[in-house]
N, C-alpha and C positions, 0 to 999 in steps of 0.2 A: 504492501498497499503508500503515496505518495505519500511523503508529510511534507505538507507546506509550509511549516516553519524552516524548516531547512534549503526551499527550495533555491538554488542560484541562477541566476541571471549572466546569460553570454552572452556579450552581442561580438559576432565576427565582423571586422571588414575586409571584403575579399569583389576588387573590384569586377569580376567576371562570374562567379557563384552563380548559382540559376536551381531550382528544382529541377525533376529527372525530366520535365516537362517541356521542356527548352535547353538550348541547345550553350551547353555552359558547360562549368565543372562543378562536379556534383558533392565533391569532396565535404563541402560543410556540412551540404544537407544531410549528407551519409551520416558524420559524425551528430548532428545535431538531431536525426532521428533515433539516434542508439541511446545519447548520456538524455533524453529524454523520461527516457526508462530509470536513469539512475539523481534522475529528481534536478536536473538541469536546466533552463528553461533556454532557446539559442533564440536571440534573432540573429538576422544574417541582412549586413546592407552591402547592395550589391548597385551595379550601375545599371540604368533605365535604357542603351543601347545594348544591345543582345549583339557581341562585336560578332560574332562565329554563326548570328543565321541576319545578321542586319536589320534587324528589327527596332523600332526603339516603344517601350511602350508608355513611355508620356511625348503626349504629341505639343502638347502646349507648354505654360509656365508653370504647370501645377510645380512644385520642389519636391518632391517625393508623393509615392501611392506605397499601401501597403497591401503585399496579397497571402494571403495563407493557405501555403500548402502542405498538407497532412499535420494542423498543426502549428507546422514552422512558418513564425513570420518572417515572410522578405519587405526589407524595404529599400526600396529599387529608386535608385537616385537619380535625380534630372541629368542626364546627359548630354552633349549632342553626339552624333553620327562620329564613328572615326573610321568610315568607309573610305573616307578622299583621297587620301594622301597620309604622309607619316604624320607632316602637323596636326594633321585634324584629328592622329590620334593622340600626340600632345594635349592638345584643347580638351582631347575626352578625358585623355587622363588627371589631363591638373581640375578639370568643374567637378569631377569625382572627387578629389583632392578636399579642395572649397568647400562644396558641397557640405560634403562629413560636415563640419564643422557645426554649421547653423541648423543640418536635417538631426545632428545627435540633442542638439541642444531643446532642440523644439518637441523631437520624441518622449525625452528625457521627463521635461515637464508633465505630460499626459502616461506615459508610461512608468516612470521611476530613470533611477540610475545602474546600470549594470555595478553588476561583482566583480568582473575582468574581463578584461579586451583582447581580443584572438585576430591581430594585424595579421593580414597575409600576401604578401606577393602572390602576379610579379612582378609587378613599379612596386617601386619602395618608397610613392607619395604616401599609399596603405601603410607601409609601418610605420611612417613618421608624423601620421594621424592617429593613429593609434596609439604612439607616445605619447602624442601631445595631450589629448583626449583623456588619457586614462591620468593623466598625472595631471587633469584640470579635474576627476571625479576619483580622486586619492582611491585608484585601485592599480589592480597589476599590469603590466600587460606583458602577451604571452606574442610575438614575432615568429614565423614561419615563412620558412626560405625556402619556396618553389625553386629555383635556379638562383643559383650565383650571380646577378644580371649585369656586376662588370665585368667580369670575367665572360661573361656571354657577351657582350656588346665587344669586349675585344677581339672575343673572336669569330664573330662577320663581321669584324674591319669598318666595325663603325665608328670606333676611332679608336686612339692608341692611350696604352697603358699610361706612357709617358708624355702627353699634349696638356697640357690647363685640366681640361674638361675631364679627363682620362682620371686624374687627380681631385678631383673637387670628388668623382661618382666615389672613387678607394673611401678618400676620407666620409665621405657622408653614409657609405659603409657601415662605418664602420663603427660610427656614430650610434648606428642602427644599432649595434650587436653589445659596444656597451650598456647604453642605455636602456635597451629588451630586459624583463625582468626571466623571460625564458625565449630558447628562440630551442626552434622544432624545425632541423633540416630535414628534407623529401628523401635523401638520398645515402646512403653509406659511409659515400668516403668526403662526405659536404667539411667535415668537420676539420678533414688535416688541410684546407683550405686557411683553417684559422691559424693552422701550426705553421703552413710556407709564411703567412706573414706574420708572424710574432708577433702575434695577438693574445695569444692565454698566456696565462699567470703565471705558467713557470716558465716562459721564457723573460719575462721582465713585462710583461705585457697587462692589461686592464682586461681582459677573460675570461670569466670563468667556466672553465671546461665542464665543468659539475652541476651550472644551466643548461646545456646544450644535449638537446634528445634528436633522436632517430627515430620518425613515424611514416613510412613510405604512405604512397596512394597506395587502392588497394581497389576491393570489386565484392558488390554486396554479394556474395553467393546465393544466394536465398531466393534472386529478386533473379538475381541473373539465369537460374534453372526457370524459373516462375517463367518469362519473356521467351525460353528458348519452344516451350511446349504453345504460348499464349498468342506471340508476337510472329507468326509467319509470314515473311516477308517471297512472295507468287515471284519466283525466277526459277524456271526454269535450268539452268545451269545448273541450280547449285544441287536439283539430282539429278543431273546424268551420271552415267556411271563410269567418271570419270578420274583420277590425284585431282586435288581441285588445290591449286597455290595460292594463297588469298592473300590479300593485304588489307586492311582497315586502317582508313583514319588522313590522313590531310597529308595533298600532291604539291606540293611547295620543294624550291630546292636544298631547304635540308634533311628531305623526307627521303630526296632521292628516287621519286620512283623510275625514273629514264631508267637505271639501274634496272630493276628488272624485267622490264624490256628488252634491254641485251642479252638478258640472260634468258625469256621467253624465245627471244631471236634462234639461239643457241641448240635450244630443246626442242625446236619445230617438227621433227621429225618423229618424234614421242607424237604419237598422234593421242596420247591416252593420257596425256598430263595439259589440264590445260589453266591459265591464270587470271583471275576475278579478283579486279583493282575496285573499290570500292571509296569512295570518296571526293574531296570537293578540293579545289585551290587552285591559287593561279596559275599551273601546268596544266592544268587538266586538261582542256582544248587542244594545243599544243601536242601532250600524247596521244587525242585522240585522232591526231591526222597523223601520228608518227606509225600509226596500228595501223591503218589506212594503208597511207604511203608505203608504207616495208612490208606490206601482208601480213602480219602478222594475225592467224585468223585464232592462234590459242592465247590469244589477251582477251578478254571482255572485262573494259574500261564501264563503269557501271556506274560513278558518277554518286552523287550523294545521296545516301541513306539515311533513314533518321533511324538514333540514336537505341531508340525500341528493338529494332530488326538486326543489330548486329549479334548477340546471342546465337541466334538463330544463324545466321549468316557463319557463323568461326563453328556452330554443330557441325557445318557441313562440309568443311575444309578438309584436306587429309594433311595439312604442312598448312602452318600463318608465318608470313614472312615480316620480322620486323624492321626493317630497312630506313637505315641512316647515310647520310655523309658521314665520312671518320675525322673530316678536316674539319670543320662547320663547326665541332664544341667539343668541348672537353666532358671526353665520355669516363677520365680515371677514377672519376669520382661513382658510377653506377647509375644506375635509370630507376626514371619512378615515373614512367608514362602510366597512364590507367589500359593503354594497348596490353600492358602486355602482361597485366594483368588477370584481362580479360584472355586474352586469348590462353595464359595457364588454366581458367578456370571451364574454358571449354574442351583442355585433356583434349587438346593434343599436339604434336612434335612441333617447334620452333623453328627457326633459324637466326639468328642477328648478320648480319652482313658490319654490325661494332664487333669486336669484344672487349669487351665493357671492365670497368674495375668493379670490385664484391659483385661479379657477373650471378647470377642468379639459378643462367640455363646451366651454369657448373654445377653449383650447390643444389639444385633437384634435379642434376640431369634430365635435361627437359629437353634437349635441343641442342643445335649445333651455333656458335662461334664464331664468322669468320676474322680472319687473321689478315685477310684484304677484301674489300668493298670491291673485288672485279669481277663485271660477267661470269666469267669461268669459274671463279671462285661459287660464286654464289648459284649458278648450274647446278657445278659439281656436287654443292652439296643436298638440292634438291632430286638429285640422282640417287644421294646417300640414300636420302629418308626412303622414298619412292622404293627400293631394292631390299630394306631392311625385312629380314624375317617377319612374319608377323606376334609373334612372341616380342619381339623384341620393339618394334614400334605400338606394341599397346605398351609396355613397359613405361613408354618415353610419358605416354600419352598420361597415362597413367601417375606418375609423375609431376605433371606438370599441375593436374588436376590436386593430388595431395600437396604439394605448393605451394596452390593458388591457397590455400585455408590460412598460411601462417597470415595473409593480407583479404584475410574478412574483412568488414566495416566492426565484422563485434570484436573481431581480435585489437584492432588497432586504436575502438575505442577502447579498449580496456586500458592501453597504455598511456591515451590521451587524457582519461580521466588521472592515472596516477602524479603525468607534470599539472594538472589544475588541480590537481587535492592537494601537493604541496605549497600551493600560491595563496589558494581561499581553503579554509575551513567550515 
């Protein structure tokens, strides 16, 4: 029975948070659902413009709207579209940051103040707002770091670490890590970064590693299995008697999906192997044209599908591809993509075109990681899975499914509650 006297209120600041019925990041929702049973009330403050579906939930000057999904309140803050260009995206982030202060002030007058603020990147402005607003209410602030954003910016070549902007970004990052009452990193190796910077107390710095935690992304296994049964995508290719090489996700330069087409080209003579690619992005049309121009009859570019159909799609795969560029990201710290855990939950072998640090495919013996992301190596790995004896193939799939249990949101929520419980009681 819930004891209302002990109920705690958590405010979550996450620019791209959405309920499962919208396209966005559902991690805050997944935690909120499970924490509700532990007497925590979570209010999620997100942007009204949904970046991944180009929809704005507010079309006038209303500062914010509140929507409840499974009794989880979402406060959508009025933000402009970010679709046009990089400048529009910066304006969108800035509007979210600035409006958080006024919206939370208004909201607290109606609903009361929080017991803790949980601020999540990817962009650091949400973390800065979290620290400042938490100070105003005299409550702890937990900062969640999805990506080491200055490092990712440097890796993309947007600016150099030695530039004035680069130094400012690092200084800002350091300030956030110092001020946060607790830090949650989504990749196991992210705290290595603090050591490389020599920011830890042991190295004479000012960041205590005891306030740093690692909680991956994950998957709601119960919901995933229900969607396999109830959310069936009408797609005859999925039911064809073929070995299905499946990729789901964004089709952008970092995902290097052209590499899959190159591998498919090498395997054209294997008429019982087909490549099914689901997702959208700024390279979709050019890759569709490549399929036509190069006569890749073994490749089907499916385009965008609703997230609810992904579990069913993966349940019909033979092998799932984690396809990334080896050079456009620092993979040494691990991987926390939602896709990885959905792939594992599907119970099918996985091929990663990147050999990552803290590799979960190796840990759970559920797939192959490539030393080089060449089409030849990818094609070779696909054939390796294709030719596995049935018992070995099934064993690899079972390993994936069992490994996913460690990343079920019920398990991750217990870790989260340990962190929050250490700050408020």
